[in-house]
C-alpha positions as a Python dict, from the first residue, in 0.01 Angstrom:
ca = {
    (1, 'M'): (0, 0, 0),
    (2, 'V'): (122, 348, -91),
    (3, 'K'): (191, 587, 197),
    (4, 'T'): (-41, 886, 198),
    (5, 'Y'): (-48, 1204, 402),
    (6, 'K'): (-315, 1438, 533),
    (7, 'I'): (-288, 1808, 462),
    (8, 'S'): (-178, 1872, 822),
    (9, 'E'): (106, 1622, 783),
    (10, 'I'): (215, 1779, 456),
    (11, 'S'): (201, 2121, 620),
    (12, 'N'): (426, 2001, 902),
    (13, 'M'): (665, 1820, 668),
    (14, 'T'): (706, 2115, 431),
    (15, 'N'): (662, 2404, 675),
    (16, 'M'): (393, 2540, 446),
    (17, 'P'): (74, 2674, 602),
    (18, 'I'): (-242, 2480, 526),
    (19, 'P'): (-406, 2786, 365),
    (20, 'T'): (-111, 2807, 123),
    (21, 'L'): (-151, 2441, 30),
    (22, 'R'): (-522, 2496, -26),
    (23, 'Y'): (-448, 2803, -237),
    (24, 'Y'): (-200, 2607, -446),
    (25, 'E'): (-473, 2352, -505),
    (26, 'E'): (-716, 2629, -597),
    (27, 'I'): (-482, 2766, -865),
    (28, 'G'): (-406, 2419, -999),
    (29, 'L'): (-53, 2372, -866),
    (30, 'L'): (-154, 2084, -641),
    (31, 'K'): (-401, 1812, -727),
    (32, 'P'): (-422, 1580, -430),
    (33, 'D'): (-654, 1282, -439),
    (34, 'R'): (-959, 1274, -214),
    (35, 'D'): (-1062, 995, 18),
    (36, 'S'): (-1416, 864, 75),
    (37, 'N'): (-1481, 1152, 318),
    (38, 'N'): (-1356, 1403, 58),
    (39, 'Y'): (-1043, 1481, 261),
    (40, 'R'): (-728, 1564, 70),
    (41, 'V'): (-486, 1274, 43),
    (42, 'F'): (-129, 1356, -58),
    (43, 'S'): (128, 1112, -192),
    (44, 'Q'): (507, 1113, -202),
    (45, 'R'): (478, 1247, -555),
    (46, 'D'): (280, 1544, -421),
    (47, 'L'): (540, 1596, -152),
    (48, 'D'): (819, 1592, -411),
    (49, 'W'): (627, 1842, -623),
    (50, 'I'): (577, 2074, -324),
    (51, 'T'): (952, 2055, -262),
    (52, 'F'): (1010, 2162, -622),
    (53, 'I'): (762, 2450, -584),
    (54, 'K'): (939, 2571, -272),
    (55, 'R'): (1281, 2558, -439),
    (56, 'A'): (1150, 2729, -752),
    (57, 'K'): (1002, 3007, -539),
    (58, 'A'): (1331, 3037, -349),
    (59, 'T'): (1505, 3105, -682),
    (60, 'G'): (1266, 3394, -736),
    (61, 'L'): (1049, 3216, -992),
    (62, 'S'): (707, 3377, -981),
    (63, 'L'): (400, 3177, -889),
    (64, 'S'): (255, 3247, -1233),
    (65, 'K'): (567, 3098, -1396),
    (66, 'I'): (544, 2797, -1165),
    (67, 'V'): (180, 2752, -1268),
    (68, 'Q'): (287, 2775, -1633),
    (69, 'Y'): (560, 2518, -1568),
    (70, 'S'): (307, 2295, -1392),
    (71, 'K'): (68, 2303, -1686),
    (72, 'L'): (351, 2210, -1919),
    (73, 'R'): (457, 1931, -1682),
    (74, 'E'): (106, 1785, -1695),
    (75, 'K'): (127, 1765, -2074),
    (76, 'G'): (422, 1530, -2050),
    (77, 'E'): (756, 1484, -2216),
    (78, 'S'): (667, 1683, -2526),
    (79, 'T'): (700, 2003, -2319),
    (80, 'V'): (1048, 1942, -2176),
    (81, 'R'): (1207, 2211, -2395),
    (82, 'E'): (953, 2470, -2282),
    (83, 'R'): (1008, 2378, -1918),
    (84, 'V'): (1383, 2399, -1959),
    (85, 'A'): (1338, 2743, -2119),
    (86, 'I'): (1154, 2864, -1808),
    (87, 'L'): (1434, 2733, -1588),
    (88, 'E'): (1703, 2885, -1810),
    (89, 'Q'): (1531, 3223, -1804),
    (90, 'Q'): (1526, 3218, -1424),
    (91, 'E'): (1886, 3101, -1415),
    (92, 'Q'): (1989, 3398, -1627),
    (93, 'L'): (1813, 3636, -1389),
    (94, 'L'): (1999, 3476, -1098),
    (95, 'V'): (2332, 3504, -1279),
    (96, 'I'): (2269, 3875, -1334),
    (97, 'E'): (2180, 3914, -967),
    (98, 'Q'): (2491, 3720, -870),
    (99, 'E'): (2706, 3957, -1079),
    (100, 'K'): (2547, 4257, -910),
    (101, 'L'): (2612, 4108, -568),
    (102, 'Q'): (2973, 4037, -662),
    (103, 'E'): (3015, 4402, -764),
    (104, 'H'): (2885, 4509, -422),
    (105, 'I'): (3118, 4266, -246),
    (106, 'D'): (3412, 4391, -452),
    (107, 'F'): (3326, 4752, -366),
    (108, 'L'): (3319, 4675, 6),
    (109, 'R'): (3645, 4481, -9),
    (110, 'N'): (3816, 4761, -198),
    (111, 'K'): (3693, 5017, 51),
    (112, 'K'): (3815, 4806, 343),
    (113, 'Q'): (4150, 4767, 169),
    (114, 'S'): (4186, 5141, 124),
    (115, 'Y'): (4115, 5192, 495),
    (116, 'S'): (4369, 4925, 580),
    (117, 'E'): (4632, 5096, 367),
    (118, 'F'): (4541, 5429, 523),
    (119, 'Q'): (4580, 5294, 876),
    (120, 'N'): (4917, 5136, 793),
    (121, 'K'): (5056, 5482, 704),
    (122, 'F'): (5020, 5591, 1065),
}
């Protein structure tokens, strides 16, 4: 028998509030099964997908892009290129952000170095 989880268990396991999980279901990101009492029943596959959603959000990927990705995912292997394009686009944004952060770090290091050189003169 396949292990299943209630929404409260999924919430605890993922640190996602129950209202967020319900909202994700409402917008089509999550599609848990329902039991005979109409309670949501989540599987390991759902848990893995929630983990992906959380990581995608952490990269700055917008919820609308994640929904778009999800719809492509549901269509199957024929959409792999389109999904990769979404990921590549986000990767490029992160690379640009990384470059900006490196410039800030370099600025601070240079400023600290100039103070160090200044202090060594006295």
